[in-house]
C-alpha positions in Angstrom: 215.8 112.0 125.8 212.9 110.2 126.5 210.0 110.6 124.1 207.4 108.4 125.8 204.3 110.1 126.9 203.2 110.5 130.3 199.7 109.8 131.5 199.3 113.2 132.2 200.3 114.3 128.4 198.1 111.4 126.4 195.0 112.9 128.4 195.7 116.0 127.5 196.1 114.5 123.6 192.6 112.8 123.7 191.1 115.9 125.6 192.3 118.2 122.5 191.6 115.6 119.8 187.8 115.0 121.3 187.5 118.7 120.8 188.4 119.3 117.3 186.5 116.2 116.4 183.4 117.8 118.0 184.2 121.7 118.2 186.4 122.2 115.2 185.9 119.3 112.0 181.8 119.5 111.3 182.1 123.1 111.0 185.6 123.8 109.5 184.9 123.6 105.7 182.2 126.2 106.3 184.1 128.4 107.9 186.6 128.5 105.6 184.5 129.0 103.1 182.7 132.1 104.5 186.3 133.5 105.5 184.3 133.4 109.0 186.3 133.7 112.3 184.6 132.0 114.9 186.0 133.4 118.6 184.1 131.1 120.5 186.7 128.5 119.8 189.1 130.5 121.5 186.8 130.9 124.7 186.1 127.0 124.6 189.9 126.9 124.2 190.4 128.7 127.5 187.7 127.1 129.4 189.9 123.5 128.6 192.8 125.3 130.3 194.4 125.0 126.8 195.4 129.1 126.4 197.8 128.8 129.0 199.0 125.3 128.9 202.7 125.7 129.8 202.2 128.6 132.0 203.0 128.0 135.6 200.3 127.7 137.7 200.8 130.8 139.5 200.3 133.1 136.7 197.0 131.3 135.8 198.0 128.7 133.5 197.9 124.9 133.6 201.6 124.4 134.6 202.1 121.9 132.1 205.7 121.2 130.3 206.6 122.7 126.9 205.8 119.2 125.1 202.4 119.9 126.4 201.9 122.5 124.3 203.4 121.0 121.1 200.7 118.0 121.7 198.2 120.6 121.8 199.3 122.3 118.6 199.8 118.9 117.0 196.0 118.3 117.5 194.8 121.9 117.1 196.2 122.0 113.6 195.0 118.4 112.6 191.5 120.6 112.9 192.8 123.9 111.4 195.5 125.6 111.2 193.8 128.9 112.1 193.3 127.5 115.7 196.8 126.3 116.1 198.1 129.5 114.8 195.7 131.5 117.7 197.7 129.2 120.2 200.8 130.1 118.5 200.6 133.5 118.7 198.6 134.1 122.3 200.9 131.4 123.9 204.3 131.1 121.9 205.0 134.0 120.9 202.9 136.5 123.6 202.5 134.7 126.8 205.7 132.6 126.6 207.9 135.7 125.8 206.2 137.7 128.8 207.0 135.0 131.1 210.6 134.9 130.2 210.9 138.6 130.1 208.2 140.1 132.2 208.6 142.1 135.6 206.5 140.7 138.0 204.3 143.8 137.8 203.9 142.5 133.8 203.5 139.4 134.7 200.6 140.0 136.8 199.0 142.3 134.9 199.6 141.0 131.7 200.2 137.4 131.7 197.5 136.0 134.2 195.0 137.1 132.3 196.3 135.5 129.1 196.8 132.5 130.4 193.6 132.1 132.2 192.3 133.1 128.3 190.1 136.4 130.1 192.4 138.3 127.6 194.0 137.3 124.0 197.9 138.5 123.3 199.6 138.8 119.9 202.9 139.7 118.4 203.7 142.7 116.0 206.9 142.5 114.4 206.3 142.1 110.5 206.3 146.0 108.8 205.4 146.3 105.2 209.1 146.3 104.5 210.3 144.4 107.2 209.8 140.8 107.2 213.0 138.6 107.5 214.9 141.6 107.9 214.1 142.6 111.2 216.3 145.7 111.3 214.3 147.0 108.3 211.3 148.3 110.7 210.2 151.4 110.7 207.9 151.9 113.5 209.1 154.2 116.2 209.1 154.8 120.2 210.3 157.9 121.4 210.5 158.6 125.0 208.2 161.5 126.3 208.5 161.8 130.1 206.5 159.1 131.8 205.5 157.5 128.2 206.7 156.6 125.2 205.1 158.5 121.8 204.2 155.2 119.5 204.1 155.2 115.9 203.9 152.8 112.8 202.3 150.4 111.2 202.6 146.2 111.5 201.3 143.7 109.2 200.4 140.0 108.5 199.7 139.9 112.3 197.4 137.1 113.4 194.1 137.9 115.7 194.5 141.9 114.8 190.8 142.2 115.6 190.5 140.5 118.1 193.9 140.7 121.1 193.3 142.8 123.9 197.3 143.0 124.2 200.3 143.3 121.6 203.9 142.7 121.9 205.2 145.4 119.7 208.5 146.1 118.4 209.9 150.0 117.6 213.3 151.8 117.2 213.7 153.6 120.4 217.2 154.6 118.8 217.5 153.9 115.2 221.2 154.9 115.2 222.1 151.8 117.1 220.0 149.9 114.5 219.0 146.3 116.0 220.3 147.4 118.7 218.2 150.1 119.1 215.1 148.3 118.8 212.7 147.6 122.1 209.8 145.8 123.1 206.5 147.0 124.7 203.1 145.9 125.5 200.6 148.0 124.1 196.6 147.7 124.8 194.0 147.9 122.4 191.9 150.5 124.1 194.9 153.3 124.0 194.2 155.8 121.7 195.6 156.5 118.5 195.4 152.5 118.3 193.7 150.8 115.2 193.8 147.4 113.3 192.2 146.1 109.9 191.6 143.1 108.4 193.3 141.6 105.2 190.7 139.7 103.0 191.3 137.2 100.0 194.1 135.1 101.9 195.2 132.0 99.8 194.6 130.1 103.2 194.6 129.6 106.6 191.1 131.3 105.6 189.0 131.2 109.0 191.5 133.0 110.7 191.8 136.7 111.9 194.9 138.3 109.9 195.6 141.6 109.3 197.2 145.4 109.9 198.2 147.3 113.1 198.4 151.0 112.9 199.8 153.0 115.9 199.2 157.1 115.6 200.7 158.9 118.4 200.0 156.1 120.6 201.0 157.2 124.3 202.5 153.7 126.1 203.1 154.0 129.5 207.4 153.9 130.5 206.4 150.4 132.7 205.2 148.8 129.6 208.6 148.7 128.0 209.5 144.9 128.5 212.8 144.0 129.4 215.5 147.3 128.5 215.7 149.9 126.1 217.5 148.3 123.0 217.1 144.5 124.0 213.7 144.4 121.4 215.6 142.5 118.7 216.8 139.5 121.5 213.3 139.5 123.0 212.1 139.0 119.7 214.1 136.0 118.4 213.7 134.4 121.9 210.0 134.6 121.0 210.8 133.4 117.8 212.1 130.4 119.6 208.9 129.7 120.7 206.5 130.6 118.1 208.5 128.3 115.7 208.4 125.4 118.2 204.7 125.8 118.1 204.4 125.8 114.1 206.8 122.9 113.9 204.4 120.7 115.8 201.1 122.2 114.4 203.1 121.4 110.8 203.1 117.4 112.4 198.9 117.9 113.1 198.6 118.9 109.5 200.8 115.5 108.6 198.3 113.5 110.8 195.6 114.5 108.8 196.6 114.6 105.4 197.4 110.5 106.2 194.1 110.7 108.0 192.4 111.8 104.9 194.2 109.9 102.4 194.1 106.5 104.1 190.5 106.9 104.6 189.9 107.7 100.8 192.3 104.7 99.8 190.3 102.2 101.8 187.1 103.9 99.8 188.4 104.5 96.2 188.8 101.5 94.0 190.7 102.1 90.2 191.7 99.1 88.1 189.7 96.5 90.3 191.5 97.5 93.6 191.3 99.7 96.3 193.9 102.7 95.4 195.9 102.0 98.3 197.0 98.7 96.6 198.9 100.9 94.0 202.4 100.9 94.3 203.3 104.4 93.8 200.2 105.6 96.2 201.7 103.7 99.2 205.3 105.5 98.1 203.1 108.9 99.1 201.8 106.9 102.1 205.0 106.0 103.2 207.2 109.7 102.5 204.1 111.4 104.7 204.6 108.7 107.3 208.4 108.9 107.3 207.9 113.1 107.0 205.5 112.9 110.3 207.8 110.6 112.0 210.9 112.5 111.5 209.2 116.1 111.9 207.8 114.8 115.6 211.3 113.8 117.1 212.7 117.3 115.8 209.6 119.0 117.4 210.1 116.5 120.8 213.7 117.1 121.2 213.6 120.9 121.0 210.5 120.7 123.5 213.0 118.8 125.8 215.5 121.4 125.4 212.7 124.1 126.5 212.3 121.6 129.3 216.0 121.7 130.4 215.9 125.5 130.4 218.6 125.3 127.6 218.7 127.9 124.6 217.1 126.1 121.3 217.4 128.1 118.6 219.4 125.4 116.2 217.4 122.7 116.8 214.1 124.5 116.7 215.1 126.1 113.3 215.8 122.8 112.1 212.1 121.4 113.2 210.4 124.5 111.8 212.1 124.4 108.6 211.6 120.4 108.0 208.4 119.9 109.5 206.5 122.5 107.3 208.2 121.2 104.5 206.8 117.7 105.3 203.1 118.8 105.8 203.5 121.2 102.8 204.8 117.9 100.7 202.2 115.8 102.7 199.3 118.1 101.8 200.4 118.4 98.1 200.3 114.1 97.5 197.1 114.2 100.0 195.6 116.0 97.0 197.4 113.6 94.4 196.0 110.5 96.1 192.5 111.9 95.8 193.1 113.0 92.3 190.0 115.4 90.6 188.3 115.1 94.2 191.3 116.4 95.9 190.7 119.8 93.9 187.5 120.4 95.2 186.7 121.6 98.4 184.6 118.7 99.1 187.1 116.8 100.8 190.0 118.6 102.9 193.1 118.3 101.6 192.8 121.1 99.1 192.4 123.4 102.2 195.1 121.4 103.9 197.4 122.3 100.8 196.3 126.2 101.2 196.6 125.9 104.5 200.5 124.6 104.1 201.9 127.3 102.6 202.1 130.0 104.9 204.0 128.6 108.1 206.7 127.8 105.3 207.0 131.7 104.9 205.7 133.2 108.4 208.2 133.2 111.4 211.4 132.5 109.1 211.0 131.9 105.7 212.7 128.1 104.2 215.5 129.7 102.8 216.2 132.0 106.2 216.1 128.3 108.1 218.6 126.8 105.5 220.9 129.6 105.7 221.2 129.4 109.7 221.7 125.7 109.5 224.1 125.8 107.2 225.9 128.7 109.0 225.8 126.4 112.2 227.7 124.0 110.4 230.1 125.9 109.0 230.9 127.1 112.2 230.1 131.3 111.2 227.1 131.0 113.6 227.1 130.3 117.2 224.3 130.5 119.9 225.1 132.5 123.1 223.1 132.1 126.4 220.7 134.9 126.3 220.0 137.2 129.4 216.6 135.3 130.1 215.6 131.8 129.1 212.5 129.9 129.7 212.4 128.4 133.7 213.3 124.8 133.4 210.6 122.3 133.6 210.3 120.4 137.3 209.4 117.0 136.9 207.4 118.0 140.2 205.1 120.2 138.5 207.0 123.2 139.6 209.2 125.9 137.5 212.3 126.3 138.9 
């Protein structure tokens, strides 16, 4: 595998980093403190072509490879997890799933405006009683002529109040258990749909997260994604993409922890010398750097498999698990390095620590990924090719 970045990828990193430094860093402490969601950031990301960075140009995207998406997520989370989350959900969970499973009409109607950033996409899988156990969901979609009647509730949905389109999973035949789950494209403006933000979150306070409610929502039959009963497979393939972006974002958070800690190490003196000269502080810095390099390798390995159009569930799971754990530990050490000052929002590390916890939970908890990896090694779990895979990346910038 070649992990050298192309000139285009290096330029992309510089562009996103400059954007973060100018548009996010000066304001994020206040946004986080006030729980303020600034949708203008997403409009600016769209202007830069970042809401569809890895979507083919024929569908309104920038036509870059999947590791370009990782770069965007790294740099955005270096600013704040909320903005990486927006790209993870809009691009990773929604748009890439439409690219993978949608028919041509669905791609033209929904994927193209999302890739351009004219519309925002979100993802509705989790329910109050169904998180890690997807088959426990209670939402139903009953066929009625040319429509499905959708009823149910979703929770912990990012972009709940601002997304235009939602990928929603519901039972069309509960007797078949997870083989009876189907996926639907749902529009916000339809009768019977409503949303409500969740307040008082521990972290990612500048992000919009909440609940979705479906009360006899009439979903046109043509908005069924894939076939009836393919919803579970579609959801799992979507999570391969979403987890990839979460892992990449964790790399960005480790970078932010290192940058803040190094700066503070050169500013703060104890016992007559900069704290960076103390070996136990150096040990924490060294562990952050090791976590950064290992996480990045795991992420870009998964990205290369995506570029080749290969199944990557195992590799993406490992990257998500390890990168998020490393980020959580890096944030904890960063606060320790800052001492009492780190406990205050005068410095960003307390926000990093709060933000670092959610990715350890969502899109597969640490425990779920631990079990997955053990079962791969023990031979209890193997991956079969999906009906639909992301198209392989062509170096000539054509997706085939």
